[in-house]
C-alpha positions as semicolon CSV with decimal commas, in nm:
position;residue;x (nm);y (nm);z (nm)
1;M;6,486;-13,228;-6,238
2;Q;6,704;-12,925;-6,389
3;L;7,076;-12,991;-6,337
4;E;7,109;-12,633;-6,166
5;T;6,886;-12,742;-5,893
6;L;7,067;-13,072;-5,863
7;V;7,424;-12,910;-5,823
8;K;7,286;-12,670;-5,574
9;Q;7,137;-12,967;-5,368
10;F;7,464;-13,165;-5,407
11;K;7,647;-12,881;-5,290
12;Q;7,424;-12,859;-4,972
13;K;7,525;-13,229;-4,923
14;D;7,178;-13,406;-5,048
15;E;7,230;-13,765;-5,060
16;K;6,941;-13,781;-5,297
17;A;7,112;-13,508;-5,552
18;F;7,465;-13,710;-5,540
19;E;7,285;-14,031;-5,654
20;T;7,117;-13,868;-5,952
21;L;7,437;-13,716;-6,038
22;Y;7,637;-14,030;-5,992
23;D;7,386;-14,224;-6,210
24;M;7,382;-13,943;-6,457
25;Y;7,790;-13,941;-6,510
26;H;7,932;-14,244;-6,357
27;E;7,970;-14,427;-6,691
28;S;8,099;-14,128;-6,855
29;M;8,380;-14,091;-6,605
30;R;8,462;-14,438;-6,596
31;G;8,489;-14,449;-6,966
32;V;8,728;-14,143;-6,951
33;I;8,948;-14,290;-6,656
34;F;8,981;-14,648;-6,821
35;N;9,088;-14,492;-7,134
36;I;9,405;-14,359;-6,924
37;V;9,447;-14,674;-6,647
38;R;9,356;-14,943;-6,915
39;D;9,228;-15,157;-6,623
40;A;8,836;-15,244;-6,548
41;D;8,892;-15,289;-6,185
42;I;9,130;-14,967;-6,112
43;A;8,871;-14,786;-6,352
44;E;8,586;-14,871;-6,111
45;E;8,811;-14,786;-5,799
46;I;8,923;-14,426;-5,894
47;M;8,559;-14,342;-6,018
48;Q;8,425;-14,439;-5,684
49;D;8,713;-14,197;-5,523
50;V;8,625;-13,922;-5,784
51;F;8,282;-13,909;-5,660
52;I;8,382;-13,912;-5,309
53;K;8,651;-13,631;-5,382
54;A;8,354;-13,425;-5,568
55;W;8,103;-13,482;-5,280
56;N;8,391;-13,336;-4,981
57;N;8,489;-13,074;-5,228
58;A;8,171;-12,987;-5,349
59;S;8,168;-12,617;-5,213
60;S;8,481;-12,567;-5,429
61;Y;8,267;-12,591;-5,759
62;S;8,151;-12,272;-5,914
63;S;7,920;-12,250;-6,232
64;E;8,081;-11,939;-6,314
65;K;8,404;-12,130;-6,418
66;G;8,259;-12,397;-6,593
67;R;7,989;-12,675;-6,646
68;F;7,939;-12,949;-6,340
69;F;8,031;-13,236;-6,596
70;T;8,346;-13,052;-6,698
71;W;8,460;-12,986;-6,329
72;I;8,399;-13,377;-6,257
73;L;8,549;-13,476;-6,563
74;N;8,877;-13,282;-6,470
75;I;8,901;-13,440;-6,118
76;A;8,842;-13,774;-6,289
77;R;9,138;-13,734;-6,581
78;N;9,346;-13,606;-6,298
79;A;9,301;-13,896;-6,046
80;A;9,358;-14,120;-6,346
81;I;9,667;-13,976;-6,434
82;D;9,792;-13,957;-6,085
83;K;9,738;-14,319;-6,054
84;T;9,947;-14,421;-6,351
85;R;10,234;-14,204;-6,217
86;S;10,185;-14,388;-5,903
87;K;10,480;-14,660;-5,778
88;A;10,225;-14,940;-5,707
89;F;10,074;-14,879;-6,058
90;K;10,391;-14,882;-6,245
91;N;10,509;-15,189;-6,057
92;S;10,181;-15,363;-6,118
93;K;10,220;-15,305;-6,484
94;Q;10,562;-15,456;-6,498
95;N;10,446;-15,796;-6,615
96;L;10,157;-15,687;-6,826
97;D;9,944;-15,947;-7,056
98;S;9,990;-15,874;-7,404
99;N;9,616;-15,787;-7,429
100;F;9,734;-15,451;-7,275
101;F;9,946;-15,386;-7,569
102;V;9,708;-15,506;-7,847
103;D;9,425;-15,268;-7,690
104;I;9,661;-14,956;-7,695
105;L;9,762;-15,039;-8,071
106;E;9,427;-15,066;-8,181
107;T;9,309;-14,739;-8,015
108;K;9,615;-14,545;-8,089
109;D;9,500;-14,381;-8,428
110;S;9,085;-14,366;-8,322
111;L;8,871;-14,282;-8,029
112;D;8,793;-14,586;-7,818
113;E;8,442;-14,678;-7,795
114;T;8,471;-14,672;-7,450
115;T;8,522;-14,293;-7,457
116;N;8,222;-14,243;-7,667
117;S;8,003;-14,332;-7,359
118;I;8,006;-13,940;-7,334
119;G;7,896;-13,905;-7,703
120;I;8,168;-13,656;-7,763
121;A;8,353;-13,919;-8,027
122;K;8,121;-13,783;-8,326
123;F;8,221;-13,423;-8,249
124;V;8,602;-13,480;-8,208
125;K;8,594;-13,662;-8,549
126;Q;8,459;-13,364;-8,707
127;L;8,771;-13,180;-8,611
128;S;9,071;-13,101;-8,815
129;K;9,352;-13,388;-8,784
130;K;9,579;-13,184;-8,591
131;C;9,275;-13,101;-8,335
132;I;9,193;-13,477;-8,308
133;E;9,578;-13,581;-8,235
134;I;9,571;-13,332;-7,949
135;I;9,234;-13,412;-7,789
136;E;9,309;-13,754;-7,828
137;L;9,643;-13,750;-7,627
138;L;9,518;-13,474;-7,385
139;Y;9,192;-13,563;-7,292
140;F;9,143;-13,965;-7,384
141;K;9,494;-14,101;-7,309
142;G;9,609;-13,893;-7,023
143;Y;9,913;-13,766;-7,154
144;T;10,026;-13,409;-6,995
145;Q;10,091;-13,160;-7,250
146;S;10,458;-13,196;-7,212
147;E;10,413;-13,558;-7,300
148;A;10,202;-13,476;-7,616
149;S;10,463;-13,231;-7,678
150;E;10,717;-13,491;-7,706
151;S;10,502;-13,734;-7,883
152;L;10,392;-13,483;-8,148
153;E;10,725;-13,341;-8,157
154;M;10,595;-12,990;-8,126
155;P;10,676;-12,698;-7,888
156;I;10,484;-12,722;-7,585
157;G;10,349;-12,359;-7,658
158;T;10,173;-12,505;-8,003
159;I;10,073;-12,779;-7,789
160;K;9,867;-12,516;-7,550
161;T;9,785;-12,287;-7,817
162;R;9,610;-12,584;-8,056
163;N;9,450;-12,748;-7,742
164;R;9,292;-12,397;-7,644
165;N;9,187;-12,339;-8,007
166;C;9,081;-12,716;-8,075
167;I;8,864;-12,709;-7,742
168;K;8,690;-12,388;-7,838
169;N;8,624;-12,569;-8,175
170;L;8,476;-12,873;-8,040
171;R;8,248;-12,631;-7,805
172;S;8,096;-12,455;-8,101
173;L;8,055;-12,806;-8,265
174;V;7,886;-12,953;-7,928
175;L;7,659;-12,642;-7,888
176;E;7,545;-12,607;-8,230
């Protein structure tokens, strides 16, 4: 079935379309969320919430503004970031297991395999080093533009411009 038709049916609250889109995207969403929250159970919970939120707000999706995948990916990313900023999440991470830190150190310089469930790592690796740094921080590690600016010691305007240019380069690689 065509994605366009599925999305149209999804917007009309067709449960079969919901199930099909869920099957298509849930692993990708969970991978992106996990890269931000670093907890499989929390990632699963957020992923479920993301699909419920998408279902409840389906009418707000517009194909003129972008692809459905991008729309739901942004919902997932924002939900994961919101979770990491919550007081309950911060309190739960006060006594972290050492594996949490080892995992962070291992993935700091390269794209995590979980992220590659959406198949984008091979394209990101083709970008310049500057682009890889920015995309990893903003999209795969859940940094805000402000946090990326501090981490990379760059003005926020530079981060925003490079992000826009890097995404444009990535888009052209993916669509080739």
